[in-house]
C-alpha positions as CSV (number, residue, x, y, z in Angstrom):
1,M,-0.1,-0.1,0.0
2,K,1.4,3.4,-1.1
3,M,2.0,5.9,1.5
4,E,-0.1,9.2,0.7
5,I,1.7,12.3,1.3
6,G,-0.4,15.4,1.2
7,P,-2.2,17.4,-0.4
8,Y,-0.5,20.1,2.0
9,S,-1.8,23.9,1.4
10,R,1.4,25.7,-0.1
11,D,1.0,28.3,3.1
12,R,1.6,25.3,5.5
13,I,4.9,24.2,3.8
14,V,8.1,25.4,5.2
15,L,11.2,25.1,3.0
16,C,14.5,24.5,5.2
17,S,18.2,24.4,4.1
18,A,21.1,23.3,6.6
19,D,23.8,25.8,7.4
20,A,27.4,25.7,6.3
21,S,30.6,25.7,8.1
22,P,32.8,28.8,8.3
23,E,35.4,27.9,5.7
24,R,34.5,29.8,2.5
25,S,30.8,29.6,3.3
26,Q,29.8,32.1,5.7
27,R,30.3,35.7,5.9
28,Q,32.8,37.3,8.4
29,E,30.5,39.7,9.9
30,P,27.0,39.6,11.2
31,G,24.3,39.6,8.7
32,Y,20.8,38.4,7.8
33,A,20.6,34.5,7.9
34,G,19.3,34.3,4.3
35,H,22.3,35.9,2.9
36,F,25.0,34.8,5.4
37,F,26.0,31.7,3.5
38,P,27.3,33.0,-0.1
39,G,29.6,29.9,-0.4
40,A,26.6,27.8,0.5
41,K,24.7,27.3,-2.9
42,W,22.1,25.4,-1.5
43,V,21.0,28.0,0.9
44,G,20.4,30.5,-1.8
45,R,18.6,28.1,-4.2
46,M,16.3,27.0,-1.2
47,R,15.8,30.9,-0.3
48,N,14.9,31.8,-4.0
49,A,12.4,28.7,-4.2
50,A,10.8,29.7,-1.3
51,S,10.3,33.4,-2.5
52,N,9.1,32.0,-5.9
53,L,6.7,29.8,-4.2
54,R,5.5,32.1,-1.6
55,C,6.5,29.4,1.3
56,K,8.1,30.4,4.5
57,F,12.1,29.8,4.5
58,V,14.1,28.8,7.4
59,I,17.8,27.9,8.0
60,L,18.6,25.2,10.2
61,T,21.9,26.1,12.1
62,T,23.9,24.2,14.8
63,A,25.1,27.3,16.8
64,H,21.9,29.8,16.2
65,G,19.3,27.1,16.2
66,M,16.5,27.4,13.5
67,V,16.5,30.8,11.9
68,G,14.4,32.8,9.8
69,E,15.6,34.5,6.5
70,F,15.9,38.1,8.1
71,D,17.2,37.2,11.6
72,T,20.8,38.5,12.1
73,I,23.2,35.7,12.9
74,S,27.1,35.9,13.4
75,P,30.0,33.9,12.3
76,Y,30.2,30.7,14.4
77,D,31.8,27.2,13.7
78,L,29.9,24.6,15.8
79,H,29.7,21.1,13.8
80,I,27.2,18.8,15.0
81,Y,29.4,16.3,16.0
82,A,31.5,18.8,18.2
83,D,28.8,19.1,20.7
84,T,25.2,17.1,19.6
85,A,23.6,17.9,22.8
86,K,24.1,21.8,22.6
87,V,22.9,21.8,19.0
88,E,19.8,19.7,20.0
89,R,19.0,22.5,22.9
90,N,19.4,25.4,20.1
91,W,16.9,23.5,17.9
92,R,14.6,22.6,20.9
93,R,14.6,26.3,21.7
94,T,13.9,27.6,18.4
95,I,12.2,25.6,16.2
96,P,8.7,25.6,18.2
97,L,8.9,29.2,18.4
98,L,9.6,29.8,14.6
99,I,7.5,27.1,13.2
100,G,5.4,25.2,16.0
101,N,2.2,26.1,17.5
102,G,0.1,24.6,14.6
103,Q,1.6,27.0,12.1
104,Y,2.7,24.4,9.5
105,D,2.2,20.9,8.5
106,L,5.6,20.0,6.5
107,L,9.2,20.8,6.7
108,L,10.9,20.2,3.3
109,F,14.3,19.7,4.2
110,Y,17.3,20.0,1.9
111,A,20.1,18.1,3.7
112,G,22.6,17.9,0.8
113,G,25.5,19.9,2.5
114,C,25.3,18.5,6.2
115,P,25.8,15.4,7.8
116,K,22.1,14.2,7.2
117,E,22.0,11.3,9.5
118,A,22.7,13.7,12.8
119,Y,20.7,16.3,11.4
120,L,17.9,14.2,10.9
121,E,18.4,12.2,14.5
122,A,18.2,15.4,16.3
123,L,15.6,17.0,14.2
124,K,12.6,14.4,13.5
125,P,11.7,14.2,17.5
126,I,11.3,18.2,17.6
127,L,9.4,18.2,14.7
128,H,7.1,15.3,15.5
129,E,6.6,17.0,19.1
130,N,5.3,19.8,17.2
131,Q,3.0,17.6,14.8
132,I,5.0,18.7,11.6
133,S,6.0,16.0,9.2
134,L,9.4,16.0,7.6
135,L,10.5,15.4,3.7
136,T,13.9,15.3,3.1
137,F,16.2,15.0,0.1
138,G,19.6,16.1,-1.5
139,R,22.9,14.8,-1.5
140,A,26.2,17.0,-1.8
141,N,27.0,19.3,-4.8
142,V,23.3,20.9,-4.7
143,C,22.1,17.5,-6.5
144,D,18.5,18.0,-6.9
145,M,18.0,21.5,-6.0
146,G,16.4,22.5,-8.9
147,R,13.3,20.2,-8.1
148,V,11.9,22.2,-5.4
149,E,9.3,23.6,-7.2
150,D,8.4,20.5,-8.5
151,I,8.3,18.7,-5.0
152,V,6.1,21.5,-3.8
153,E,3.7,21.2,-6.5
154,L,3.4,17.6,-6.0
155,L,2.7,18.2,-2.5
156,T,-0.1,20.9,-2.7
157,T,-2.1,18.3,-5.1
158,G,-1.3,15.1,-3.1
159,T,1.4,12.6,-4.1
160,D,3.3,9.5,-2.8
161,L,7.1,8.4,-2.6
162,D,6.9,6.8,-5.8
163,Q,5.9,9.8,-7.5
164,L,8.6,11.9,-5.8
165,R,11.4,9.5,-6.4
166,S,10.5,9.7,-10.2
167,I,11.7,13.3,-10.4
168,L,15.1,13.1,-8.7
169,K,18.3,12.4,-10.1
170,Y,18.9,10.6,-6.8
171,P,15.7,9.2,-5.4
172,Q,17.4,7.3,-3.0
173,Y,18.0,10.3,-0.8
174,L,14.2,11.0,-0.4
175,E,12.7,10.0,3.1
176,F,9.6,10.9,4.4
177,H,8.9,11.1,8.2
178,P,5.1,11.7,9.0
179,A,4.1,13.6,12.3
180,P,2.5,11.0,14.5
181,R,-1.0,12.3,13.8
182,Y,-0.3,11.3,10.3
183,S,1.0,7.5,10.9
184,Q,-1.5,5.0,10.7
């Protein structure tokens, strides 16, 4: 039996990008999060897709937690493996404030440039506590980044994993983790 995904209202979908390390990817001065990672093309592409689709855009950072596009952040160097507990505390503090309280149903997370397993292990429980499903895809080198608009369109009409995988060059990186209320 295929698991149906959606349909989701576009205004209840959040587009999320992972952050990037300080070497060559971050600005050296504080600035708006949406433009803070000039060396991380996936952040800019996800930001642009969110703007085109009129979806909320957030960035999952290790040091500042989840931040909005216009939140001011400063340079940092905190790898998730260096202090996983601190990163998780940052996320537990910021995620519910930014996208919790029943505002959103789905987080579309491009995880191409981060240690995906570690991010998902910390992220999934927080999202599920806030009744937010997680759809993640991507691998290094901005692979499948150009499919964000297509993925969102399918999510708004209702889809399944097979249909989503069929539009991706690297379908093996696609994962869906439904919020508990959607699990059967």
